[in-house]
C-alpha positions in Angstrom: 113.5 104.3 113.7 110.5 106.6 113.4 107.4 105.9 111.3 108.5 108.6 108.9 112.0 107.2 108.5 110.7 103.7 107.9 108.1 104.9 105.4 110.7 107.1 103.5 113.2 104.3 103.3 110.6 101.8 102.0 109.2 104.3 99.5 112.7 105.0 98.3 113.4 101.3 97.8 110.1 100.7 96.0 110.6 103.7 93.7 114.2 102.7 92.8 113.6 99.0 92.4 110.1 98.8 91.0 109.2 102.1 89.4 112.4 102.9 87.6 110.6 102.6 84.3 107.7 104.8 85.5 109.5 108.0 86.5 107.3 110.4 88.4 104.7 107.7 89.3 103.1 108.7 92.6 101.4 106.5 95.2 100.1 107.1 98.7 101.0 105.2 101.8 97.7 103.4 101.6 97.7 102.4 97.9 97.9 98.7 97.3 101.3 97.9 95.9 100.2 94.8 94.1 96.8 96.3 93.3 98.3 99.2 91.5 100.8 97.0 89.6 103.8 98.4 91.5 105.0 95.0 92.7 104.2 91.4 91.7 104.7 88.2 93.6 108.5 88.2 93.0 108.6 91.8 94.0 107.0 90.9 97.3 109.8 88.5 98.0 112.4 91.1 97.1 110.6 93.6 99.4 110.6 91.2 102.3 114.3 90.6 101.9 114.9 94.3 101.9 112.7 94.8 105.0 114.6 92.0 106.8 118.0 93.4 105.9 117.2 97.1 106.3 115.3 97.0 109.6 116.9 93.9 111.2 113.6 92.1 111.6 112.7 88.4 110.8 109.7 87.8 108.7 108.0 84.4 109.2 106.2 82.7 106.4 102.7 83.2 108.0 103.4 86.9 108.2 103.7 87.3 104.5 100.3 88.6 103.9 98.6 91.5 102.1 97.8 92.9 105.6 101.5 93.2 106.4 103.1 93.9 103.0 100.3 95.3 100.8 100.9 99.0 101.4 103.6 101.3 102.7 101.5 101.9 105.8 101.1 98.2 106.4 104.9 97.7 106.1 105.6 100.5 108.5 103.1 99.0 111.1 104.7 95.6 110.6 108.3 96.8 111.1 107.4 98.9 114.1 105.6 95.9 115.6 108.5 93.6 115.1 110.9 96.2 116.5 108.7 96.6 119.6 108.7 92.8 120.0 112.5 92.7 119.8 112.8 95.5 122.5 110.3 93.7 124.8 112.3 90.4 124.6 
């Protein structure tokens, strides 16, 4: 999956599941999802479950960080890294 495809799918998920009450709310790939009130701690867990299911990657507990799941860009980097690891194995 390309960077654009991953980003588009995660953006769609976030918009549908966390911004349904804020129609038209726009955020960039580098905006902090928790920092902008888009997701809370429970939302992070939901997002991780989505990422695992949608992109067939395993997220280990130490990987659940702001660096990996704080922005769309971070999630894309994380998913692509996991997919590269899987291909190299």
